[in-house]
C-alpha positions as a Markdown table, in Angstrom:
| # | Residue | x | y | z |
|---|---|---|---|---|
| 1 | Met | 39.0 | 11.4 | 6.5 |
| 2 | Ala | 35.7 | 9.6 | 6.4 |
| 3 | Glu | 35.7 | 5.9 | 5.7 |
| 4 | Gln | 34.1 | 4.6 | 2.5 |
| 5 | Gln | 30.7 | 2.9 | 2.9 |
| 6 | Leu | 29.0 | 0.5 | 0.6 |
| 7 | Arg | 25.2 | -0.1 | 0.4 |
| 8 | Val | 24.5 | -3.8 | -0.1 |
| 9 | Thr | 21.1 | -5.1 | -1.0 |
| 10 | Leu | 20.1 | -8.8 | -1.2 |
| 11 | Val | 18.2 | -9.1 | -4.5 |
| 12 | Lys | 18.0 | -12.9 | -4.9 |
| 13 | Ser | 17.1 | -15.5 | -2.3 |
| 14 | Leu | 19.6 | -17.4 | -0.2 |
| 15 | His | 17.5 | -20.5 | -0.5 |
| 16 | Gly | 19.3 | -23.3 | -2.3 |
| 17 | Gln | 22.7 | -21.6 | -2.3 |
| 18 | Leu | 25.9 | -23.3 | -1.1 |
| 19 | Gln | 26.5 | -22.9 | 2.6 |
| 20 | Asn | 29.5 | -20.7 | 2.2 |
| 21 | Ile | 27.7 | -18.3 | -0.1 |
| 22 | Ala | 24.8 | -17.9 | 2.2 |
| 23 | Ala | 27.2 | -17.5 | 5.2 |
| 24 | Ser | 28.9 | -14.6 | 3.3 |
| 25 | Ala | 25.6 | -12.8 | 2.8 |
| 26 | Arg | 24.6 | -13.3 | 6.4 |
| 27 | Gly | 28.0 | -12.1 | 7.5 |
| 28 | Leu | 27.3 | -8.8 | 5.8 |
| 29 | Gly | 24.1 | -8.6 | 7.9 |
| 30 | Leu | 21.6 | -9.6 | 5.2 |
| 31 | Arg | 18.8 | -11.8 | 6.3 |
| 32 | Arg | 15.8 | -11.1 | 4.0 |
| 33 | Met | 15.2 | -10.3 | 0.4 |
| 34 | His | 15.4 | -6.6 | -0.5 |
| 35 | Gln | 17.1 | -5.8 | 2.8 |
| 36 | Thr | 19.7 | -3.1 | 2.5 |
| 37 | Val | 22.7 | -2.7 | 4.9 |
| 38 | Thr | 25.5 | -0.2 | 4.9 |
| 39 | Val | 29.0 | -1.7 | 5.5 |
| 40 | Arg | 32.5 | -0.3 | 5.6 |
| 41 | Asp | 34.6 | -0.8 | 2.5 |
| 42 | Thr | 37.2 | -3.2 | 3.8 |
| 43 | Pro | 39.0 | -6.1 | 2.1 |
| 44 | Glu | 37.1 | -8.5 | 4.4 |
| 45 | Asn | 33.7 | -7.1 | 3.3 |
| 46 | Arg | 34.8 | -6.9 | -0.3 |
| 47 | Gly | 35.6 | -10.7 | -0.2 |
| 48 | Met | 32.2 | -11.5 | 1.2 |
| 49 | Ile | 30.5 | -9.4 | -1.4 |
| 50 | Gln | 32.6 | -11.0 | -4.2 |
| 51 | Arg | 31.6 | -14.5 | -2.9 |
| 52 | Ala | 27.9 | -13.7 | -3.2 |
| 53 | Ala | 28.0 | -11.1 | -6.0 |
| 54 | His | 25.3 | -12.9 | -8.1 |
| 55 | Leu | 22.8 | -12.3 | -5.2 |
| 56 | Leu | 23.7 | -8.7 | -4.4 |
| 57 | Arg | 23.4 | -5.2 | -5.6 |
| 58 | Val | 26.2 | -2.9 | -4.4 |
| 59 | Glu | 26.3 | 0.9 | -4.5 |
| 60 | Lys | 28.9 | 3.3 | -3.1 |
| 61 | Asp | 27.5 | 5.4 | -0.3 |
| 62 | Ala | 28.6 | 9.1 | -0.6 |
């Protein structure tokens, strides 16, 4: 069975954010605005996404 994947895009800047919020976005592999990465749908990644949800757009990857 294939693992679920999530496409995560950074839509707002990390500048001026709390350190732990920026660290969560960087932990997902996001460095620049409008950059999109594909990550596995794990509880760890979901937690990082939830921490920085106001900066991200998340889509399920088929």
